[in-house]
N, C-alpha and C positions, 0 to 999 in steps of 0.2 A: 424454500429457496432463501438463501441468505443474500444480503446486500453485497457482500464481498464477491459472491459468485457472479452476480449480475455485472458488477464492475469489471471482473476479470473477463467475462464474455465480451463486454463492450470494448475493453482494451484490445483483445485479440481481433475483434471485428475491425476496429479502426486501423490497427496495424496491417491487417490483410488488405483492407480497402486502399490504404495509402500505397502499399506495394503494388496492387493491381493497377493503379493509376500511373505508376512510373513508366517512363519510356523503356527503361531497362530494369526489370524487377530484381530485387536483391536476392541473393542466394539464401537458402534456408539457414545456413550457418550465421549469416549476418543478421537475419531476423531473430534467431535465438539469442545472439549476443545483445541485440537491442532490448529484448525482453529481460534478459539477465540484468542488464544495467538498470532498467526501469525498476525491477524488483529490489535491487540493491539500494536504490534511492529510497524506495518505500520503506524498506527495513530500517534505513538510517533515520527517516522521519519518525517512524514508530518508536525507535529506540530513544530518540530525543523526547518524545511525548512521555514515555515511561519515566525517564530521568526527571522530567519536570514534575510529574505527578508524585514521584517518590520524595522529591525535595519539598513539595508543598505539604505532603503528609507528614514529613519530619518536622516542618516548621509549625504546622497546625494539627497536632494529633487530636483525634477524637476517639471516644470509646464507642465501639460498635455494639449494637444490640440494646442500647439504653434509650429510653424516651421519657418524656414528661407526662405521658398518659397514665 
């Protein structure tokens, strides 16, 4: 089991619990839309992380597979 799977299950559980506690539960479509928006935000965060790592690698290149041993 991967950490990402557990996080995804947790997020779905919390979203379902929040909806269950509402006086007027949201429709399935609204729940899907919230999930899509959450995932889009996550993709944006991960894209920024990749961009930062690429820039860091460009500024500080290293030779992979070499060691002083």
